[in-house]
N, C-alpha and C positions, 0 to 999 in steps of 0.2 A: 504494500500500500504506500502510495507516495505521501510526501510530507504535507501537502495541502489537503489531502483527504483526511489525514490524521488530525490536522488543525480543525477541519470541519467537524469531525467527531468530538474533539475536545470542546468546541463551542457548544455543540449539541448537548453534551454532558453537563455543561454549565447552565443549561436552561435557556439559551438564546433561541429565538424564533428562526426558522429556516429562511423565510423571505421577509424583506422589509416592505413597509407600506410607504406611501408618499411622505408621511410625517415621521417615520421611524427608520433611520439608517443603521440602527444597532441590531443587525441581524447577521446570521451566519453567512448568507450569500454576499451581503455587503462587505463584511470584513475579509472574507476570502478573496473577493474581487479587488478590494483595496490593496492587499498584499501583491496580487498578480500585477495590478496596474503600476504600483510603485516599482516593482522589479523591472517591468517594461520601460518605464520612464527613465530609470537609472541604467538601463542596458545591462542588467544583471540576471543571471539565472537565479532560481530560487535558492540553490545551494550557496551561491555567492552572496545573495541577500542575507542569508542566515549568518554568514561570516561577518557581515558589515551592519547588522541590524541596529546596533547602538548608534553608529554615526548616521544612518539613514533616518532613524527616529528623530534625531536632533535637527535634521534638515527640514522635516515636515511638521514638527510640533510648533505650537505658538511661539513666535519669536525666531523661528528657524528660517534659514535662507530661502526655502521653497514653500513656506507656509502660505504665503499670499497667492501662490500659483493654484492652490486648491481651495480657495476661500469658500466656495459653495459646498464643498464636501470635506472640509478639513477635519471635522470631528470623526467622520467615517474613516478617513485615511489614517489619522493619528491613532484612533482607538483600535483600528484593525492591526496596525503595526505593533502597538503596545500589547495587545492580546496575543499576537503572534510571538512576541518576545517572551511573554509569560509561559506560553505553550512550550517554547524551545527550552526554557529553563527547567521545566518540569520533566523534560525528556520523555514525553509520552509517545 
């Protein structure tokens, strides 16, 4: 099972909803998509994103160099990355 599928199951176990609604971007699909999107934006594979997760989070969090680029979806991007890091630290 690949890493993003395991991340999906991790979020499911935490009780997150599978799909987001227009007013709720705190869902499994939104967070997994945020991780994929940032990896694409940064030109990184998921494995490389894992190695650089701390520095990437700093770029996209409030006050980070790339935060303003994602202003409409910044919470989804930031939270998706933060939960991904938590997942990685638990080594599930």
